[in-house]
Every structure is written in C-alpha cells, then in structure tokens.
C-alpha positions in Angstrom: 26.3 5.6 -17.9 23.3 7.9 -17.3 23.7 8.7 -13.6 20.8 8.6 -11.3 20.6 11.3 -9.3 20.6 10.2 -5.9 17.4 11.8 -4.3 15.9 9.6 -7.0 16.0 6.9 -4.7 15.7 6.5 -0.9 18.4 6.3 1.4 20.2 3.6 1.3 20.1 3.1 5.0 16.0 2.1 4.1 17.2 -0.2 1.6 15.6 -3.7 1.6 17.5 -7.1 3.0 17.5 -9.2 0.1 17.2 -13.4 1.3 18.9 -15.2 -1.3 18.2 -19.0 -0.9 21.6 -20.6 -1.4 20.8 -22.7 -4.5 20.2 -19.6 -6.3 23.5 -17.9 -4.6 25.4 -18.2 -8.0 23.4 -16.0 -9.8 26.4 -13.5 -11.6 26.8 -10.2 -9.8 27.4 -8.7 -13.2 24.6 -9.4 -15.7 22.4 -8.2 -17.9 18.2 -9.0 -18.4 18.3 -9.4 -21.3 21.0 -11.5 -22.0 20.1 -13.8 -19.0 17.2 -14.7 -20.2 17.4 -14.6 -24.1 21.0 -14.4 -25.7 22.2 -17.1 -23.0 19.5 -19.9 -24.8 20.6 -18.9 -28.0 24.4 -19.1 -27.1 23.9 -22.6 -25.1 22.6 -24.4 -28.3 18.6 -23.6 -28.2 18.7 -20.7 -30.8 15.9 -22.8 -32.7 13.6 -23.2 -29.7 10.6 -21.5 -30.6 10.3 -18.4 -28.2 6.7 -16.6 -29.0 3.5 -18.2 -30.8 1.7 -14.8 -31.7 -1.6 -15.8 -34.2 -0.5 -18.2 -36.6 3.3 -17.3 -36.7 5.6 -18.6 -34.6 9.5 -16.8 -33.7 11.9 -18.7 -31.9 15.0 -17.9 -29.9 17.5 -16.9 -32.6 14.7 -14.8 -34.7 13.8 -12.8 -31.4 17.3 -12.2 -30.7 17.6 -10.7 -34.2 14.9 -8.3 -34.2 16.2 -7.4 -30.7 19.5 -6.1 -31.2 17.7 -4.6 -34.8 15.8 -2.1 -32.3 18.4 -2.4 -29.3 21.0 -0.5 -32.0 18.7 1.4 -33.8 18.2 2.9 -29.8 21.4 4.0 -29.0 21.4 5.6 -32.5 18.8 6.9 -31.2 20.9 8.3 -27.9 19.6 6.0 -25.4 22.3 5.2 -23.2 22.6 3.3 -20.0 20.2 3.6 -16.5 18.3 5.8 -19.5 14.3 4.9 -19.1 12.4 4.0 -21.8 8.9 3.8 -21.2 6.0 1.4 -23.2 2.3 1.4 -23.7 2.1 -1.9 -25.2 0.0 -4.8 -26.5 0.6 -7.9 -26.1 2.7 -8.7 -29.7 6.1 -10.4 -30.4 6.9 -6.3 -30.8 6.5 -5.5 -27.4 8.8 -8.8 -25.8 11.2 -7.2 -28.9 11.1 -4.1 -27.5 11.9 -4.8 -23.6 14.4 -7.1 -24.3 16.3 -4.1 -26.6 16.0 -1.5 -23.8 17.1 -3.9 -21.5 20.0 -5.3 -23.3 21.7 -1.8 -24.0 21.9 -1.5 -20.1 18.8 1.4 -20.4 15.2 0.9 -18.1 12.2 -0.3 -19.5 9.3 1.6 -17.5 5.7 -0.4 -18.6 3.0 1.7 -18.3 -0.8 0.1 -18.0 -2.7 1.3 -21.7 -5.6 2.0 -19.7 -4.6 5.2 -17.9 -5.4 8.3 -19.0 -3.5 11.3 -20.3 -3.0 12.6 -16.8 -1.0 10.1 -15.6 0.8 9.4 -19.0 2.3 12.9 -18.4 2.6 12.0 -15.1 4.8 9.1 -15.0 6.8 10.4 -18.1 7.9 13.1 -16.1 7.6 11.5 -12.5 10.6 8.4 -14.6 12.2 11.9 -17.0 11.9 9.1 -19.9 14.1 9.7 -23.0 11.5 7.5 -25.2 8.0 6.4 -25.1 7.2 2.9 -27.1 3.6 2.9 -27.6 1.2 1.4 -30.1 -0.7 3.4 -32.9 -4.1 2.5 -31.1 -3.0 3.5 -28.1 -1.9 7.3 -28.7 -4.6 8.8 -28.0 -4.0 10.0 -23.9 -0.3 9.8 -25.4 -1.0 12.7 -28.3 -2.9 14.7 -25.1 -0.3 14.2 -22.5 2.7 15.6 -24.6 2.3 18.9 -24.6 2.8 18.4 -20.9 5.7 16.4 -21.5 8.5 18.0 -19.0 12.3 15.9 -20.4 12.0 16.3 -24.3 10.4 12.7 -24.2 10.2 11.4 -27.7 7.7 9.0 -28.6 8.1 5.8 -30.9 4.8 4.6 -32.7 4.1 0.6 -33.3 2.1 0.8 -36.7 0.6 3.3 -38.4 1.2 5.2 -41.1 5.2 6.4 -41.1 4.1 9.5 -42.7 1.4 10.3 -40.3 3.7 9.1 -37.4 6.5 11.3 -38.1 4.1 14.4 -39.4 2.9 13.7 -35.6 6.5 15.0 -34.4 6.8 10.8 -33.3 9.2 8.0 -34.4 8.1 4.9 -36.9 9.0 1.9 -34.7 9.1 0.2 -38.0 11.6 2.6 -39.9 13.6 2.7 -36.4 14.5 -1.6 -37.4 15.1 -0.8 -40.5 18.4 0.7 -40.0 18.9 -1.5 -36.8 21.7 -3.9 -37.2 21.2 -7.2 -36.7 24.6 -7.6 -34.0 24.5 -6.7 -30.5 26.5 -7.6 -27.4 24.4 -6.8 -23.7 25.6 -4.2 -22.3 26.6 -6.4 -18.8 25.2 -4.4 -15.5 26.1 -4.7 -11.8 23.8 -6.4 -9.4 22.6 -3.2 -8.0 22.0 -1.5 -11.0 18.3 -0.9 -12.0 17.0 -3.0 -14.4 13.3 -2.4 -14.4 10.8 0.6 -12.8 7.5 -0.9 -12.6 4.5 1.6 -11.3 1.9 0.6 -9.2 -2.1 1.2 -10.0 -2.1 4.6 -8.2 -5.4 3.6 -6.2 -3.6 5.7 -3.6 -2.7 8.7 -6.0 -0.5 9.2 -8.5 1.1 5.7 -9.5 4.4 5.2 -7.8 7.4 4.0 -9.4 9.1 0.7 -7.8 12.6 0.4 -8.4 14.2 -3.6 -8.9 17.7 -4.3 -9.8 19.2 -6.3 -12.0 20.3 -9.6 -9.7 17.4 -9.5 -7.5 14.7 -9.3 -10.4 16.6 -12.2 -12.0 16.6 -14.2 -8.8 12.9 -13.8 -8.5 12.4 -14.8 -11.6 14.6 -18.0 -11.2 12.7 -18.9 -7.6 8.8 -18.0 -9.2 10.0 -20.4 -11.7 11.4 -23.5 -9.9 8.8 -23.4 -7.6 5.9 -22.3 -9.4 5.5 -22.1 -12.6 7.8 -25.1 -13.4 9.2 -23.6 -16.5 11.3 -25.7 -19.5 12.0 -25.7 -23.4 8.8 -27.5 -24.9 6.2 -25.3 -22.3 4.1 -22.7 -23.8 2.3 -20.1 -21.4 -0.6 -18.8 -22.2 -2.4 -15.9 -20.9 -3.7 -12.1 -21.1 -1.9 -10.2 -18.6 -0.8 -6.9 -20.6 3.7 -7.5 -20.7 2.9 -3.3 -20.7 1.9 -3.3 -17.3 3.6 -5.2 -13.5 1.5 -8.3 -13.9 2.2 -9.5 -17.4 5.1 -8.2 -17.8 6.5 -10.5 -15.1 4.7 -13.1 -16.0 5.5 -12.6 -19.5 8.7 -11.3 -20.2 10.8 -12.9 -16.9 9.2 -16.5 -15.9 9.0 -18.2 -19.5 12.2 -17.1 -20.8 14.2 -17.9 -17.4 13.1 -21.7 -18.1 13.9 -21.5 -21.8 9.7 -22.2 -22.5 7.5 -20.1 -25.2 4.7 -18.1 -25.1 1.7 -17.1 -26.6 0.6 -13.6 -26.7 -3.0 -12.7 -26.9 -3.6 -9.0 -27.5 -7.5 -9.2 -25.7 -8.7 -11.4 -23.7 -11.7 -12.7 -24.7 -13.0 -16.3 -23.4 -13.1 -17.6 -27.5 -9.9 -16.1 -28.5 -8.4 -17.7 -25.3 -9.9 -21.3 -25.8 -8.8 -21.2 -29.4 -5.1 -20.1 -28.3 -5.4 -23.2 -25.7 -5.4 -26.0 -28.4 -3.6 -23.7 -31.5 -1.1 -23.1 -29.3 -1.0 -26.3 -27.1 -1.0 -24.2 -23.7 1.4 -25.8 -21.2 0.6 -23.4 -18.1 -2.6 -21.3 -18.4 -2.6 -18.4 -16.0 -5.0 -15.0 -15.3 -7.3 -13.2 -13.0 -10.4 -15.2 -10.8 -12.4 -13.5 -13.4 -10.9 -14.6 -16.7 -11.3 -18.1 -15.8 -15.0 -17.4 -15.0 -15.8 -15.8 -18.0 -14.6 -19.3 -19.7 -16.3 -21.5 -17.8 -19.4 -19.5 -18.4 -18.5 -20.2 -21.9 -21.1 -22.2 -23.8 -19.1 -24.6 -25.8 -16.8 -24.4 -23.2 -16.6 -28.9 -23.2 -16.3 -28.9 -27.0 -12.5 -26.9 -26.7 -9.3 -29.4 -26.1 -7.3 -28.4 -22.7 -5.1 -31.9 -23.1 -1.8 -29.8 -23.3 -2.8 -28.1 -19.8 -0.8 -29.1 -17.5 -1.2 -26.1 -15.0 -3.0 -23.3 -14.1 -2.6 -20.4 -11.9 -4.2 -17.5 -10.5 -3.8 -13.9 -8.6 -5.0 -10.5 -8.7 -7.8 -11.4 -6.7 -9.4 -13.8 -4.7 -9.7 -17.0 -6.4 -12.3 -18.4 -4.1 -13.1 -22.1 -3.6 -16.1 -22.4 -5.8 -14.1 -21.1 -8.8 -11.5 -23.8 -8.0 -13.8 -26.9 -7.3 -15.4 -25.6 -10.7 -12.7 -24.9 -12.7 -11.4 -28.7 -11.7 -14.6 -30.6 -12.4 -14.8 -28.9 -16.1 -11.0 -30.1 -16.6 -9.3 -31.8 -14.2 -6.9 -29.5 -13.2 -6.6 -27.4 -10.2 -5.9 -23.4 -10.0 -2.6 -22.9 -8.3 -3.5 -19.6 -6.4 -0.5 -17.2 -5.6 0.0 -13.9 -4.3 2.2 -11.3 -5.5 2.4 -6.9 -5.6 4.3 -4.6 -7.6 6.9 -3.8 -5.0 7.8 -7.5 -5.0 8.2 -8.0 -8.8 6.5 -11.0 -8.8 5.2 -13.8 -6.6 6.3 -14.0 -2.6 3.5 -17.0 -1.7 1.8 -19.9 -3.6 -0.6 -22.9 -3.3 2.1 -25.0 -5.2 4.1 -24.5 -1.8 1.1 -27.2 -0.8 0.3 -30.5 -2.0 -3.0 -29.7 -3.3 -4.5 -26.0 -3.7 -6.0 -24.9 -0.7 -9.6 -22.6 -1.1 -9.5 -19.3 -0.2 -5.6 -19.4 0.5 -3.1 -17.6 -1.1 -0.6 -20.5 0.1 2.9 -20.7 1.5 5.9 -18.4 1.3 8.2 -19.7 -1.4 11.4 -20.2 -1.1 13.4 -17.4 0.9 10.4 -15.1 2.0 9.9 -14.1 5.2 5.9 -13.1 5.8 4.8 -11.9 9.3 1.0 -10.4 9.7 1.4 -6.8 12.5 -0.8 -5.3 14.6 -1.2 -1.3 14.2 1.9 -1.4 16.9 4.4 -4.0 15.3 3.8 -6.6 16.9 2.7 -9.8 16.2 -1.1 -11.1 15.2 -2.5 -13.9 16.8 -4.0 -16.5 14.2 -7.3 -15.1 12.9 -6.8 -11.8 13.4 -6.5 -8.7 11.2 -3.5 -7.2 10.6 -0.9 -5.8 8.1 1.0 -7.9 6.1 5.2 -7.4 6.1 8.1 -9.2 4.1 11.4 -9.9 2.8 12.8 -12.1 0.2 14.9 -12.6 -2.8 13.1 -9.2 -4.0 12.3 -5.7 -2.8 11.6 -2.7 -3.4 12.9 0.9 -3.6 10.2 4.0 -4.0 11.4 5.9 -6.7 11.7 9.4 -6.6 10.3 9.7 -3.8 10.2 13.1 -2.4 8.5 14.2 -5.9 5.0 14.3 -4.2 4.5 12.1 -1.7 6.8 12.2 1.9 4.6 9.2 3.2 6.7 7.3 0.6 9.9 7.7 3.0 7.8 6.4 5.5 6.4 3.3 4.1 9.6 2.7 3.1 11.3 3.0 6.4 8.6 0.8 7.7 9.2 -1.7 5.0 
C-alpha cells in the first residue's frame, strides 16, 4: 500500500467525530467503494439491471463491471498502487463512471477536478495531491497540456478520445488502447474504514482549491443516509441532471447515490434546456436534480409544455438559493415540488433537506438529515438566537480532513481544529 505521509493529514486530535445512525452501523469496517456500489449488485443478481443511460445507449451493471475491471487492470499494469492518487478531468459519459469505479476498485484514490479550471489551478491540484496519473477527455486537454510543464511528481496523462497517434505523440497514454489490453476479471482491493476513499477539492473561492479527504466507510454511510432520506432511489429509478461527475457535487450525486440504491444514471455531457427536456422523456428520468438556475432555464424554455414529465417522481436542488418563486412556478408547471437541501465539499454531500419536512418550505434548506447535528454560533462560539446571523458548525455521518494542509495555508489547521 502506498504510504500517506503523516503530515499530509491534520493531527489526529483534530479529526472529525463521526455520528453514525444506528440503522447504518452495519456498514462493514472493511470495504471497497466500487465493490459496494457496483459489484454488490452483480453478486446479488442485479447484473442485468440498467446502470447507465447515455444518448441512445444503455449499459447494465454487469457491462459496466467488465469495463471497470479492464481499466482497473490497465491502471495496475501501469503501476498504480493502493492509495495512489489518480485525477480525473472528464465530461459526463459512461467512460467517466468507468474510470472512477476502476480507480476505486483497485484501492487508489480518485481526485475529481473541475473541467473549468485554468492551467494554474490544474498544476496546483496535480502537485498538491501528487497524482500518479491524470485521466482527461481530449477536448479538455488545452489547460492540461499547458500545465504539464509545471508537474512536479512525474504525473502521466491518460487521454480519452482523440487520435491515439496524436495522443502518444504528445507524450500521453491512450485510454482506448489501455482498455484493449485490460483483462475483464478483477477482484476489488478491500480497504479499512479509515483508509482514504476520495479527495474532493473545493472551488478555490478563498485562494487555490483545498483538498477535502473522505474516508471509505464514512463515504458509504453518507451515501446510504442521503439516498434513504432524500432520493430514495432503488432498481428501476433513473437519475437525471447535468452536474459534472468530475467535480464535487456531481461526483457525489451521480457516482455514489444512484449506485447505492441499484438505480441507473442518465448522463448529459453539457446542460441545455432542449437536451435536458429530451432526456427526461427519452430516458424516462424518475429523479431530476439540478441547480436553481437550471430549473429556471427549463421553465423559460418556449416548448416546455410539449414535453412529457410524467416519469418524474422527485425533483431536488441545491448549490444556491432556490427561492419561493421558482419553487411555486415549477410546481405549477409540472405538478412536482422541488426539494431543496444544503451540502458541502467538506461533508461529501447533503447535510440538510426539505425532504425531512412533509412539504418543501419556501426559502428554506430544510432540516438536518439523521445523524447530523447543527449549531449556528456567533464569533465567540455561543449559540445564536433565532433570527441572528452566525456561522454554521456541524457534525454527522461524514466530515473532512484537509489534505496536505501545511503546504501553503496554516489557516487550514486552525479551521480543522475549530470544526
């Protein structure tokens, strides 16, 4: 196993206290994220169920498993070991899901990166995480090629798409050629509860992006909590939306939650109202999720009422204030409310949701999910009175450690100690 240097994580006395609801205490102490989300369903007889819908194609759990095994074996042959970091800069396609599960299945750590990051941000995160490999869609290679000159740890780039000859001519590896050489059988590498499962980087609103470490067992418990109490996905459900799987919110929503419940995901590489509307009817999406801006864009689409929304049973939103007007307008158009919630990169996914109420409350992020304790405090750490503005502090089934926090920002250590 690749050893994580001790100073790459904060001191243990600052680690989060995880609050695990009793109903999820049966989550194994030894597990693998890809095994739990993918292989488990094949073992239990659901291999023929649809896992991914993309354009006119469908992929079953068994088919996805085979592709994951092939790329996982290719990564191992390329020298990727347990707890090595492998970055992704990908659009929403079946290959993106395959890459993520393959990284997880061999016990390595996926590092999602925003497709919108500049070459400076790319180089910083590649170096900060010490990526061994970086998997990138060919159309997103521009900033990566620029950043390569500043890679400090010999990170190699694997390109999905493009001409194999051109890819290799640029000193990169071809995803397609690696897939051809990978064997279709692969056993999952089991990890311990507090081995690292995922490192999600923040948006970098206060400087360069910060790495948020999530351990394997808390990540699975968070997925179980959110799916049971918010999305309630099961075999036959199809989740739709457009958040990129290559960044924090989309990663959790589209690669953890539907697969936790044995459901399917409908993938859309880039959001546009007509494309989203087409997929809702074409893929029979049952659960729709998106930013408030996405819902507003759909509502303004001239041909909105011509589309069939009858398959949808649940609509969720977060990432920005939904607002009473959007909530009411959407419900009038579709007959479905939008259930708003609040999550964060540091907590992996949602910590509150309106699904904890009988009906959505306008201009509200809802109530805490099971296991989540929330306080709003003033600058001295005392609880605020109702109506006062303060800082929210919380703990729950998930929580974060800041990765490599001493590199450029002692403030992260202070923040870790407070939280």
